[in-house]
C-alpha positions as CSV (number, residue, x, y, z in Angstrom):
1,M,46.8,212.8,82.3
2,G,47.1,215.3,79.4
3,R,46.5,218.9,79.5
4,Y,42.8,220.0,79.9
5,L,41.7,222.1,77.0
6,G,37.9,222.3,77.8
7,P,36.0,225.3,79.3
8,S,37.5,226.3,82.8
9,C,34.1,227.1,84.1
10,K,33.1,223.4,83.7
11,L,35.7,222.5,86.3
12,C,34.3,225.0,88.7
13,R,30.8,223.5,88.2
14,R,32.0,220.0,88.6
15,E,33.5,220.8,91.9
16,G,30.6,223.0,93.0
17,T,32.8,226.0,94.0
18,P,34.7,228.8,92.3
19,L,38.3,227.8,91.6
20,M,39.3,231.2,90.5
21,L,40.5,229.9,87.1
22,K,39.4,233.0,85.2
23,G,40.6,235.8,87.5
24,K,38.4,238.9,87.6
25,R,35.4,237.1,85.9
26,C,35.1,234.8,88.9
27,N,34.2,237.7,91.1
28,T,31.4,239.0,88.9
29,D,27.9,237.8,88.1
30,K,29.3,236.2,84.9
31,C,30.7,233.4,87.1
32,A,29.4,230.0,85.9
33,I,28.7,228.9,89.4
34,K,26.2,231.8,90.0
35,K,24.4,231.1,86.6
36,K,24.4,227.3,86.7
37,K,24.4,225.8,90.2
38,Y,24.6,222.2,89.0
39,P,27.4,220.0,87.6
40,P,27.9,219.9,83.8
41,G,26.3,217.3,81.7
42,P,22.7,216.2,81.1
43,P,20.3,217.2,84.0
44,K,19.4,214.6,86.4
45,K,16.1,214.4,88.4
46,R,17.9,212.8,91.3
47,R,21.6,213.2,92.2
48,S,23.1,210.0,93.3
49,K,25.3,209.9,96.4
50,F,29.1,209.4,96.1
51,S,30.8,206.3,97.2
52,E,33.6,206.4,99.6
53,Y,36.1,206.4,96.7
54,G,34.0,209.0,94.9
55,Q,34.2,211.3,97.9
56,Q,38.0,210.8,98.0
57,L,38.3,211.4,94.3
58,R,36.3,214.6,94.3
59,A,38.3,215.9,97.3
60,K,41.6,215.3,95.4
61,Q,40.3,216.7,92.1
62,K,39.1,219.9,93.9
63,I,42.6,220.7,95.3
64,K,44.4,219.7,92.2
65,R,42.3,221.8,90.0
66,F,42.3,224.7,92.4
67,Y,46.1,224.9,92.2
68,G,46.2,224.0,88.5
69,L,48.4,220.8,88.7
70,Y,48.5,217.6,86.7
71,E,48.1,214.3,88.4
72,K,51.9,213.5,88.4
73,Q,52.7,216.9,89.9
74,F,50.2,216.6,92.6
75,R,51.2,213.0,93.5
76,I,54.9,214.2,93.8
77,I,53.9,216.9,96.3
78,Y,51.8,214.4,98.2
79,H,54.7,211.9,98.5
80,K,57.1,214.9,99.6
81,S,54.5,215.8,102.4
82,T,54.6,212.2,103.7
83,R,58.4,212.6,104.3
84,M,57.9,215.8,106.3
85,K,57.3,216.0,110.1
86,G,53.7,216.8,111.1
87,I,50.3,216.1,109.6
88,T,50.6,214.9,106.0
89,G,47.5,216.7,104.7
90,D,48.6,220.1,106.2
91,N,52.1,219.6,104.8
92,M,50.6,218.9,101.3
93,L,48.5,222.1,101.3
94,C,51.4,224.2,102.7
95,L,53.7,222.9,99.9
96,L,51.0,223.8,97.4
97,E,50.7,227.4,98.9
98,R,54.5,227.8,98.6
99,R,54.5,227.3,94.9
100,L,55.8,230.5,93.1
101,D,52.7,230.7,90.8
102,N,50.4,230.5,93.8
103,T,52.5,233.1,95.8
104,I,52.4,235.6,92.9
105,Y,48.7,235.2,92.5
106,K,48.2,235.6,96.3
107,M,50.4,238.7,96.3
108,G,48.1,240.3,93.7
109,F,50.6,240.4,90.9
110,A,48.4,238.1,88.7
111,S,44.6,237.7,88.3
112,S,44.8,233.9,88.4
113,R,47.3,231.1,88.9
114,K,47.2,230.3,85.3
115,Q,48.2,233.8,84.4
116,A,51.0,233.7,87.1
117,R,52.4,230.5,85.5
118,Q,52.5,232.2,82.1
119,L,54.3,235.3,83.5
120,I,56.8,233.0,85.3
121,H,57.5,231.1,82.1
122,H,58.1,234.4,80.3
123,T,60.7,235.4,83.0
124,H,58.8,238.4,84.2
125,F,59.4,237.9,87.9
126,L,62.5,237.9,90.1
127,V,63.0,236.0,93.4
128,D,65.8,237.6,95.4
129,N,67.0,239.5,92.3
130,K,67.3,236.2,90.3
131,I,65.1,235.2,87.4
132,V,63.0,232.1,88.2
133,N,61.1,230.5,85.4
134,I,59.8,227.5,87.3
135,P,56.1,227.8,88.5
136,S,56.6,225.0,91.0
137,Y,59.6,226.7,92.7
138,K,59.0,226.8,96.5
139,V,59.4,230.1,98.1
140,K,61.4,230.5,101.3
141,E,61.0,232.7,104.3
142,G,62.4,236.1,103.8
143,S,62.4,235.9,100.0
144,I,61.7,239.0,97.9
145,I,59.5,238.7,94.8
146,E,59.1,241.5,92.3
147,P,58.4,242.0,88.6
148,K,61.4,242.8,86.3
149,P,62.0,246.4,85.6
150,N,60.8,246.0,82.0
151,Y,57.4,244.6,83.3
152,I,56.7,246.9,86.2
153,D,54.6,249.3,84.2
154,N,52.6,246.6,82.4
155,I,48.8,247.3,82.1
156,M,48.1,243.6,83.0
157,L,50.2,243.9,86.2
158,N,48.5,247.1,87.2
159,E,45.0,245.7,86.6
160,S,45.8,242.7,88.8
161,I,47.1,244.9,91.6
162,K,43.9,247.1,91.3
163,L,41.8,243.9,91.6
164,S,43.8,242.7,94.5
165,K,43.3,246.0,96.5
166,A,39.6,245.9,95.8
167,I,39.1,242.4,97.1
168,G,41.7,242.8,100.0
169,S,42.7,239.1,100.2
170,I,46.3,239.2,100.9
171,P,47.3,236.4,103.3
172,D,49.0,237.1,106.5
173,W,52.3,235.2,105.5
174,V,53.2,237.8,102.9
175,E,53.9,241.5,103.0
176,I,53.1,243.6,99.9
177,D,54.4,247.0,98.9
178,F,52.0,247.9,96.1
179,E,53.6,251.3,95.6
180,N,57.0,249.8,94.9
181,K,55.5,246.5,93.6
182,K,57.4,244.2,95.9
183,G,56.4,241.3,98.0
184,K,58.1,239.6,100.8
185,I,57.6,236.2,102.4
186,L,57.2,237.0,106.2
187,R,56.9,233.3,107.2
188,L,56.0,229.9,105.6
189,P,52.2,229.3,105.3
190,I,50.4,227.1,107.8
191,R,47.1,225.3,107.5
192,E,45.2,228.0,109.2
193,D,46.2,230.5,106.5
194,I,44.3,228.6,103.9
195,K,40.8,229.8,103.9
196,E,39.4,227.6,101.1
197,I,37.3,224.6,102.2
198,F,39.3,221.4,101.4
199,N,39.1,217.9,102.9
200,E,42.8,216.9,102.6
201,Q,42.3,213.9,104.9
202,L,40.2,212.2,102.2
203,V,43.2,212.8,99.7
204,V,45.5,211.2,102.2
205,E,43.2,208.2,102.5
206,L,42.9,207.9,98.8
207,Y,46.6,207.8,98.2
208,S,47.3,205.6,101.2
209,K,45.4,202.7,99.6
């Protein structure tokens, strides 16, 4: 599947929930979900029910779009989760949470995962004092994540931190020092740390066919 170039808000409306694809805008009254509480496309008098396959597909698309992955990337993570000990669905979500782009977003250093990926590609962040330019890099327990010295006073970074402080949504598995603009991985994330409503079991059923 190629890169999606359409309106990001249509993806949120399709899944019926904010996917936080536009950062600060998603927390305002300009959010498309608040304006148009129905899927994109021609209005329907009666909404048809999803088949079993349709429910599984929507569950997969919701998670995939939430984390901003292509189908091939998502499938690779799923197959990795099947080789790990424990529940496959939980393993899959925890691997997604450990992605560097998601971690930087959760730490408040970027206003969206899309912005975090761009900053990583531009080598603006260090992991344990080393430049990492791979958004899919899996963070480890004890890792220190911080912006490079030439980016530490950037307006975009400061605005993202300000927004994160206002929302107060820092997860328990990371520790943030906003004054020195550093983040530390206290432990690896577990399923209970993920507050978003996902039905990962439907994804497992879909890929198990």
